[in-house]
N, C-alpha and C positions, 0 to 999 in steps of 0.2 A: 504494500500500500504506500502511495506516495503523497506528498503534501499538496500536489496540485488539486486534489479533491477538496481540500480545505481552503484553497486559495482561488477557487474558480469563480468567485463572485465577480460580477461586472462592477467596475469601480463606481459608475454612476448609480447603480442599484444599491451598492453597499452604503453609499453616502446619502441615499434618500432617507427622508424622515420616517417613512413607513418601515423600512428595513432597520433603521437605527432604533426605533422604538421596540421592534421585535427582539433585536439583539439585547437591548437594555433589559427587557423583561426576562430573557433567558439568563442574562448575567446575574440576576438577583439570586438564583438558586446555586450558582457555581462560585461567584466571587464574594458575595456579601453574607453568606451564612454565618461565618465566624464573627464578623463585625457586628451583625445585627443582634446577637445574643449576649453581647457584653453587658447590657443593663442587668442581667441576672446576678452579676457578682461584683460590680465596680464599687458600689456603696458599702457592701458587706466587707470587701477587702480593705477599703480605705479606713473604715472604722473598726477594723479587727482588733487592733491593740494600741496603736500609737496615739490616737486622739479620741476624745469623748464627745458625745453629742449633748451639748448643754442647752439650757433654756434660752440663751441669747441667740441661738441659731447661727452664730458666726461660723461655726465649723461646717455645717451643712451647706450654707450659702457659699463659703469659700471653696468647698469641694465641687459644687455645681459650677462655679465660675471657672475653676481649673479644667473641668471636663469640657465645658463649652469651648474655651479657647484652644484646648488641646485638639479637640475634634476639628475646629476651624482651621488651625494652622498646619497640622500634620496631614490628615487625610485630604482635606479640601484644597488648601493652597499648595502644599508640597507635592502631593501625589497627583491630584486631579489636574492641576494647572501647570506643573513643571515636569515631574519625573515621568509621567506617562508619555511625554513627548520624546523622551530618550529611548525610543523603541528601535529594535534591530529588525528591519523588514517586517514590522508589525508585531514582533515578539517582545516580551518583557521579561524581567527577572534579573537576578544577579549575573547569570551567564550571558545574557543579552548585553548588559553594560560592559562586561569584560571583553566580549566579542567586538563591540564597537571600538573600544580602546585599542585592542590588538590590531585592528584593521587600519587605524589611523596613526599608530605608532608601533615600531618594531619592538614590542615588549613580550610577545608570546613565547612560551616555553614549549609549545607543541613541536614534535619532531617532524621530519620529512615535509617541510614547507616547500612550495614551488611557486615561481612567478605565474605559472599557468593558473594557479588557484585564484589569482587576482582578476582573471578574466571571467570568472563565474558571474552571472548577471546579478545575483544577490550580494556579491562582494563589492560591487561598484559603489564608490563613495558618493553620498548625496551632496556633500560639501567638500569638494576636493581642495586641499590646501594650496596656497600660492607658493610656487617653487622658490621665489625670491625671499619670502619670509617664513621663518620657522620658529615656532614658540620655543622660548628658552626651557620651558618645562618639558617639552617633547624631546629636546636635545639631551637634557639631563636624564630623562627616563630611558632613552634608547642606549645611552652610554653605560649606565650602571646596571650590572648584572644583579647586584644586590637588590635594587629596586624592582627588577623583574620578578625575583623570588618573593619579595615583600608583597607585591601586588597579587601574585597567585595565592599567597598565604591569606591575604585579606579576603579574597574571593572564597577560598575554602572555609574560612571562618564563618562567613555569611551562610554558606551552604550547610555547614554543620549545625548552625543555630536554627536553620529552617527545619532540618531533620529533627532536632531536639524539640522544636515547636510541634512537630508531627506526633511526638510522644505525649506532650503535655496538654495540648489543646483539646483532643478528644476527652481525656480524663476530666479536665476542668469544665468543659461545656456540659457533658452529660451529668457529672456530679452536681453541678450547680442547678441544673434543671430538676433532677430527681430530689434535691434537698428541699423542694417545696412540700414534700410529705411531712416535714417536721411540724407543720402547723395543723396536721390532721391526725397526729398520733402522739402518744406520750414519748418522753425523751428516751426511756428505756427501749421501747420498740423502734424508735427512729434510728438509734445507733446500730441496730441489727438489721435494719431494712434497707437503708440508703446504699450502703457499700455493696451488698450482694446484688441489688437491682442494677446499680451502675455497672458492675462487672458483667452482669448478664447482657445488658444492652451493648456494651463494648465488644463482648464476645460475638454477638450476632452481627454487629457492624463489620468486624474484620472477617468473619466467616463468609459474608456475602460479597466480599471485594472481587472475587474471581469472576463474578457475573458481569462486572463493569458498570460504571455509573450511567452509561447510556440507557440501560434497561429500566432504571428507575429515575432517570434524570428528569423526565417530564413531571415528576412529582415534586421536585426540589423547588422550582420557582413559585408554584402556588403556596407551598408551605411558608416560604420566606415572606411572600407578599402578605399572606394572612397574619403572620407574626408581626410584621412591621405595622400593619393596620391596627392590630390588636394593641400593641404597646403605645401607638399614637392615641388611640381612643382612651386607653387607661390614663395616659398622661394628661389629656385634655380634661377628663373627668376629675382627676385629682387636683388639677390647677383650679378649676372653677368651683370645686366643692370645698377645698381646704385652704388655698392661699392664692388669690388672684394676683398678688403683687410679687410673686416669686421671680418674675422676669427681671426685677431689679438686680437680682444676684448675678446676672450675666455681665455686669460691669466688672472690669479688671480691678476696680477698687476693692472688691471683696476678696480677691486673691491676696492683696497686700494686707488687709485686716486679718485674714486667716493665718498668714505666715507670722505676722506681728504677735498674734496671741499664742499660737501653738509652737512657734520657733522650731527647734530641731525635731520635735515630734511631728509637726506638720510636714517638714521636709521628708521625713522617713515615710509618712503616709502616701507620698507621691508614688511609691512602689505599688500601691493598690489602685491609685487614680489612673496610672498609665494603661491599665487593662482596658480602658475605654477605646483604645485604638488598636487592640489586637485584631488581626485580619486585614489591616490597611495594606500590608505588603501584597496581599492577594490581588488587589486591583491591578498592580503592575505585573505580577507573576503570571496572571491569567489573561494578559492583554492579547496574546496570540489567538485565543479562542473567540474573541469578540473584536470590537473596534474601539478606538479612543473615544469617539463621540458617544457610543453606546454606554460605556462605563461612566463617562462624565454625566450623561443625562440621568442614569439610574441613581447615582450617588446624590447629585444636587437636587433632584426633584422628589425623591422618595426616601432614600436611606438616611441622609443627613437630617432633614426635618423630623423624621420619625424618631431618630435617636435623641435629638434635642428635646422633643416633647416628652419622651419617656423619662429622661433624666430630670427634667423640670417637674414632671408629675410626681416622681418619687420624692424629690426635695420638698415639694409643696406638702405632701402627706407627712413626711418626717418632721417638717417645721412645726406641725401641730401635735405630734406624738413623740414625746421624749422618753423612749423606752431604754432599757438596758442594751448593752452592746450586742449580745447574741441575738437580739430580736430585730436588728437592722438587716433587712433583706428585701429582695424584690417582691416576694409574695405577700409581705405584710401590707403593701399598698394596693393589693388587688382585692376588690370587693368579694366578700365571702361567697356570694351567689354564683360568681363566674370563676372561682378559684380552680376547680377541677378541670374545666375546659382549657383554661390558660396553662395549667400544669401539663396537660397532654400536648398542647400546641408547643410549649417550651421544649419538651423532650424531643418532639419531631424536629423542631428548628435546631436543637443542639446536635442531632444526628446529621442533619444537612451540613451544618458548619464543620463538624468533624470530618465528614466525607470530603469536603473541599481541601482541607489541609492534608489528609491522607493521600489524595490524588496528587497534590502538589509535591509531596514527599517522594512519591514514585517517580514523578517527572524529573525532579532535580537530581535524583540518584542516577537516573538514566542518562541525563546530560553529563554528570560527573564521569560516568563510565565511558561515554563516547570520547571524552577528552583525556582518557587515561589516568584519571584521578580517583578511581574507585575499583575495587576488585570486581571481576566479572560475575554478574548475576543473571538469572534467567528473566527475560522480559517478555511478557505475554501481552499481545495487543487484543483488547477485548471488543473492539469495534472495527469493522471494515469500512465504515462510512465516516466516522468522526476521528480525525487525526488527533493523536496525543492521548487517547484513552488507553492506558497501559496498566498492567498489574504485575508486580514482582513478588512471587510467592515467599522467598526467604525474608525479604524486608517486611512483608505484611505480617508474618507470624512473629517476627522480632518486635515490631511495633505493638502488636496485640499483647505480648507478654510484658513489655515495659509499661504499657498503659495500665494494665491490670495491677502490676506491681506498684506503680505510683499511687493508684487509687487505694489499694490496701495499705500501703506504707504510710501515706500522709493522712488519709481519712478526713480531710477538711479542705475547704477552698482556700484557706489562708496560705498554707504552705504550697499548694499547687499553683496558686496565683503568683506567689513570689517567684517561683521557678519560671513560670510562663512569661512573666513580665520582663525578666532579664533576657530571655531568649529573643523576645519581640524587639526590645530596644537595641540589642546587638545587631540584629538584621537591619534595622533602620539606620543605624550608624554606618554600617558597611555601604548601604545604598546611597547615603548622603555623600560619603567620600568618593565613591565611584562616579556619581552624577557630577560632582565638582570637576573631576577629570574630563568627563564627557563634554562639559560646557566649554572647556578650553581646547581640548584636542579635536573634538568632533564638530562642535558648533562654531568653533573659532571665534568665541566671544572674548572680550578683554578679561584678563585674569582677575581683575577687581570684582567682576560679577560673580565668578566662581568662589572667590574668597568670601564675599558677602553671603552667598548661599550657604557655604560651609559653616561660617561663624554663626549665622542666625539659626538655622535648623539644627546644626551640630550642637550648639549650646543648649537648646531646648532638650534634645535627646540625651545629652550628657547629664543634664540635671536629673532626668528620670532614671538614667542608667546608674548614676551614683546612689540614688535612693534605693534602687534594686540591690545594689551591692551590699548595703547595710543589712539586708535580709539573708546574707550568705548562710548563716547557721540555721535559718528558718525556711529552707527549701531552695534558695537561690544557688546553692552549691550543685544542684543536680544538672542544670544545663551547662555549667562550666565543666563538670566532670564528663558529661556526654560529648561536649565539644572537643575537649582534650583527647578523649579516646578516639573519636572519629577523625580528628585532624591528624593524629598519629598514623592511623590506618591509611588515610588518603595521601598523606605526604610521603610515607614510605613506599606505597604502591607507585606513585608518580615518579619518585626518585629512582626506583629500581627499573621502571619502564624506560626512563631516559638512558640509564646506564646500559641496559640491554641494547637499545638502539645504537648507542655509540660503539658498543662491541661489534654489532653487525656491520656498522659502517666501516670500521677498521679492518674487519676480517672478510670482507666480501671478495669474491673471486673475479679475476679479469675475464672479459668476454672472450679473449683468445683461448683461454682454457676450455670454455664451453664449445667453441667452434672446432677445437682440436679433437674433441671426443668423437670416436667413430669405431668402425669395425677393426681397424688396425690396432686399437688399444683394447680390444675385447669388449667394447661397449655395444650393447644391442638396443635397438629401438622397438619397443613393444606396442601393439595396437592400443588405442585409447587416447584420452586427453588427460594430461597430468597438470593439475593446478597447484603450483608451488606458492604458498602464502608467505609473504614477507612484509616487513615494514619499510623496506628500501624502495625508493622510486627509481633507482638506476643500479646497475651492477648485478652480479649473481650472488645470491645469499649463501652464507657458509653452510647452512643446513642442507642445501641442495648438493654441494660438493661432498658433504659427508654421506649423503644418501647414495650418490653414485659410487663413491669409494667403497662402500660396504655392499652395495647391490649394483653391479656394473650393467645397469640397464635403466632406461627411462622412456617415457611415452613418445609416440610418434608425433603428437601435437603437445608442445610444452608451453604453458602459459604461466608467467610470473605475475601473481595477483597481489596488489597492495590495496588493502581496504583502509582508507585514511579519513580523518576528520578535518574539516575545513572550518575556520572560525566564522561561520554564518549559521543561521538557524536551519536553513534547508538548502539543498542543491537541486535545481530543476532537473527532472529525469533526463531531459535532452542533453544536459551538460555533465551527467554523472560519470560516464565512461570515457576514460582517456586511454587510447589504444595505440600501440606502436609495435614495430618489429624488434627482435633481438637477433642480430645477425642477418644473413641473406635469406631470401624467400625460400630457398631450397631446404633450409634448416628447420623450417616449420616451428619457430620459437617466437613467442610474442610477449609483450608486456601489457598488462591491463591495470590501470589505476582507477579504483572505484571510490568516488568522493561522496561523503555524507556530511550533512550539517549536524549540529548538536541536538536538533529536535527531529531529525529524520528517522524514519522507520526502516530498519534493515530488512531486506527481502528474505523470504524463506528460500531454502536451498533449491527447490524445484524451479521456481521462477528465475532465480539467480543463474542457475546452470543453463537453462534454455536461452535466457536473455544474453548471457555472455557469449554463447555460440552465435547468436544473431548479430551481436555487435562485432565479433571477429569476422563474420561473413561480410558484413558491410564494410569493415575496414579493409579486407582483402580486395574487394572490388574497387574501393576508392584508391588503395595504394597502387594497384595495377594501372588504374587510370592516370594517376599522378605520375607514376614512374615512366610510363610509355607514351603519355600524351604531353605532360608538362615538363618532363625531364628534370624534376626538382630533386629527386633522390634516386639515383641509379643503384643497381644491385652491387656494382663495384664500390660505391660509396658505403653501402651497408656492410659489405664484407670487410672494409677497412676500419670499421668502428671498433673502439675499445670500450672498456667500462667507463672511460671518461667521456665518451661521446657515442650515443646510440642514435638510431634512426628516429626521425621526428615522430612525436605523438600527435594523434588526431582525436578531437572530440567528436564522437559519433553520436549524432543527434537523432531526432525522430523523423518520420516520413513527412515530407512537405512538397508543395507544388505538384499537385495532381499525381501523387504516387511516386514521384522520383525521390530516391533517398537523398536526404540532405546531410552534408558533413561539414564539420567545422575543423579547420586545420590549425593546430598550435605549432607553427613552424619554429620550433624551439630546440636548440641543441641542449640535451640534458647533460649537465655537468655536475660534478661533485666538488664543491668548494670547501677546502679545509686549509685555512690560511696559517701556515707555519706553526703546527702544533706537534709536540711530542706526546704530551698527555692532554686529554681534553678536560677542561675544568667545568665547562657548561655546554649545554646543548646548543647554545647560540654560537658556539665556535664551529660546530659542524652541522651545517644545514644545506641540504641539496636544493639548489635553485637553478633557474634558467636565466642567464644574463641577457639574452636577446629573444624577443618574441614578436611574431607577426601573425595576426589573426585574420583568417579568410573564411568566408562562408559562401557556399555556392551549392547548386544542385547539378548532379550529373545528368546530362541529356541522354536519353535512350538511343538516339540516333548516333551520337558520338561513340557510344560503346559498341554499336553494331559495325562501326567503320573500322574497328581494330583489325589487325592482321590475323590470319588464322593461327599463327604461332602464339601470339599473345593470348588469344581466346583459349587455346588449348592449355597453356600454362595456368591461366586463371581457373579454367574448369577443373584442372587437375588439383590445384590447391584447395578449391572449394570441396571437391570430391573427397580429398584426404581428410578435411575437417569434419564433414558429415559422416564419413565412414568411421572416424575415430569416436565421434559422439555415439554412434550405434554400438561400438565396442565397450563403451563405459567410461566414466570419469573417476579419477582418483584425486583425492584432496590430500596434499602433502603438507603437513604442518610440523613445526618444531615443538618437541616436548622438552622444555628447558629446565635446567637446574642452575640456579645462580649462586655463585660463591664470591665473597669479598676476597680480593687479592691479598697476598701476604704484605704485611706492613700497614694495613688499613687500621684506622682508629677503632677503638672499642665500640663507639656508637655506630659506626658503619657496619662492623661485623654483626652487631646485634640486629640492626635494621635489615640487612641483606640475608645473613645466614639463618636467622631465626624468624624475624618478623615477616619478611616478604615470602620466604619459602613456606612458612606455615599458612599464610593466606592463599598462596598459589595451590597448595595441596588441598585446601578445604573450600575453595570457591569453584565456580563453574569453569571448565576447561575452555580453551580457545575453540575447540570443535563445537561446543554447545553454543557459545556466543555467535559463531558463524553458521550455526544450524547445519552442521555437516552430518550426514547419515553415517552411523558407525561402520556399515558394510563397505563404505567407500573411503574410509579414513586410513591414511598412512602417516604414522608419527615417527619423526626422526629425533632421537635423543641427542641433546646438546648440553654441554656444561659451559656456562658463561662465567669467566673470571673477570670481575669488574672492580 
């Protein structure tokens, strides 16, 4: 399944008001579930311990003022009007910001980059920089390898906190909704009822994940709309019934009065107030499923007013009811006659909000995996029509166990809220920092604007973050512990992946060695197609030389396949396959580079195998046309190539112009640049790139192909016949089965990371054959020991 199904809207239709309103309605169930249920626990968390609700009402008015201005400045101003504009081809989230930065500045740590990748249509820069002027920040970032690593660590930190939020939000949401039972039963029964019911709901929620959200997605939007209308109506009722002057508390003056009276206790209570913006990051992360205008309309016209009315209504009720602390909750402001319907609706809304963050966790882990920053896991696509609906079994069950453990371990919203608040603010701080870089590097705005953005919103978020840190011993330690654990896993995996690539690059075999293999050396060519998977975009990988050394035979058709990630959300299918020859045509060896974006869906093996053969057939026809009609790359040229220079690669596109196959040519000499190194300190020292590129797109005319000489036609038919005959004989997938060891003299940390950490994860995660969806009957694994 490819992303064109999700991107097939006509631009005018997508931007029409009718379609925008429809998307806005759909976004309510996916994007705003978490944010809309925050009134369940904000006041209860704010008054949990640090401050008291007094008869003067200064505390409740101060909390309301903080909630109003926090909702106004962070979700409304920061996200809706600024951050949502920093999209990457319509996609949002932490990786979208990182992708934008990497395309505008050479700060990426991804291996096997090529200049040909910059010709991908989704890679094209919307705001190309002026060549005469270069930002000083861009120059500093590109020169400092330490800053490259620091930027990646910042992105991984945000990713880890999102995953941590995926553990805490379902527990917090469902527990808060179910806690409404405390008003309908005694305290003794309540303690033994809420936790088991919460655990049962969470168990059911995670057990149903493999069906996919699209099967029950139609139910999400009506639930959230009903919930928002419900809390709006309750808010209006409480305002008019209890305190019509509560609107005065929206003045910032009440924030000052609140802090002046409560001092340090008031500052510490901000750790509970910040929960009013949980779920704001989802507006940006889920941007790819909707549109900027749809999310903007949904928030400004419905979500924002409903939340403000809900908080004002609770404050109006509490201003006339000065109960003890444990009785400050959402449900005390609900009239008794509608309490049970509201409780049921709140539980449904909490399930919807939990589903959104669980799906987001699956998505961000899949993106991390595609960028080589997470161990391989099985990704199941639950919908053939909706792009991005995925399910990861291992992660699902781990999240379920952690959610239930958090619920049983903490047993109250206070500790869970402290943990969730820290994770939320950490993600927002990462987004603020990355958006500041986007303003300078991608939008080419004056640095003073980025500095103002960073200082204004960063100071607000740092205030809340510091308040969350004071709750370290009361639950906030959990997201920090989870983040450290996940950061260690992701960084070790990424570090080892880079070291393996550097080893492959240094130990690749020359093309002359491959061309010299033949019957004179006792090497046989067996029927079939051999797909040799490698991370290299040029040269012969060491695992193939080891394969031939131990088994002196290889397939009649040999294809070196490189499946790589490009720093874009998706690669159009017509530009995915980059195909070229390895050696002369008679050798029947090819190179195929398959490019995916970080949100792309990898094909299953059956469609991949058949499509690869089709692309090779198209390339063969094109190459014979180019060789014998255009004389741009003769067989003599190809036979003289070495591993430093192979025949040009062509982007094999889709059918165009009344059935004539269209081809895009990347007239690029593939070279391996390694500027004067004896040992490689960073992947940026060894990057395969193409220094010269000329892009041509045309369609082959059928009449021209018929005008070829008989000899040319016979050679073309013979090569195509060999390819299809090999396909009938079967396809073998040749993969490296690697064991990585730190070289002698390495530091203790490196030996621990490589010999124990990475190898333990490699043995216990999905193999490369599972990630590539290779059938076991067609798999050939070549054992390799990497000394890095």
